C-alpha positions in Angstrom: 128.3 104.0 179.9 129.9 102.1 177.0 127.9 99.9 174.6 129.9 97.3 172.7 128.8 97.0 169.1 128.3 93.5 167.7 130.4 92.4 164.8 128.6 92.8 161.5 127.6 89.6 159.7 129.8 88.4 156.9 129.1 89.3 153.3 127.9 86.8 150.7 130.6 85.1 148.6 128.3 85.4 145.5 126.9 88.9 146.3 129.7 90.9 148.0 127.5 93.9 148.4 125.0 92.0 150.6 125.3 91.1 154.3 124.2 87.6 155.2 121.2 87.0 157.5 121.4 84.7 160.5 118.6 82.3 159.7 117.2 80.8 162.9 114.0 79.2 161.6 115.2 75.7 162.7 116.2 76.7 166.2 114.2 76.8 169.4 113.7 75.4 172.8 114.8 71.7 173.0 116.4 71.9 169.5 120.0 71.8 168.6 121.4 75.2 167.8 121.7 74.8 164.0 121.4 78.2 162.5 122.9 79.1 159.2 123.7 82.2 157.0 121.3 83.1 154.3 121.7 85.6 151.4 118.5 87.4 150.3 120.2 88.2 146.9 121.2 84.8 145.6 119.0 82.7 148.0 122.0 80.6 149.1 122.5 79.2 152.6 126.0 79.0 154.1 127.2 77.0 157.1 128.9 79.3 159.6 132.5 78.7 160.5 133.3 77.5 164.1 134.5 81.0 164.9 131.3 82.5 163.6 129.2 80.0 165.6 130.9 81.2 168.8 130.8 84.9 168.0 127.2 85.1 166.7 125.5 82.4 168.8 126.6 83.8 172.2 126.9 87.5 171.3 126.0 89.9 174.1 
């Protein structure tokens, strides 16, 4: 049995030693899927690229 590992999230442009968190506080049933990246170091939010939206929204 093989388990595919998910891609790690990107690192923060301002804090290269920190991975970004996928912030889904504004998502839910009946809402548009509008998650964003958040850095716990510098407290900045980043809009995911179209490629990241595909890879990290529908990841298995």
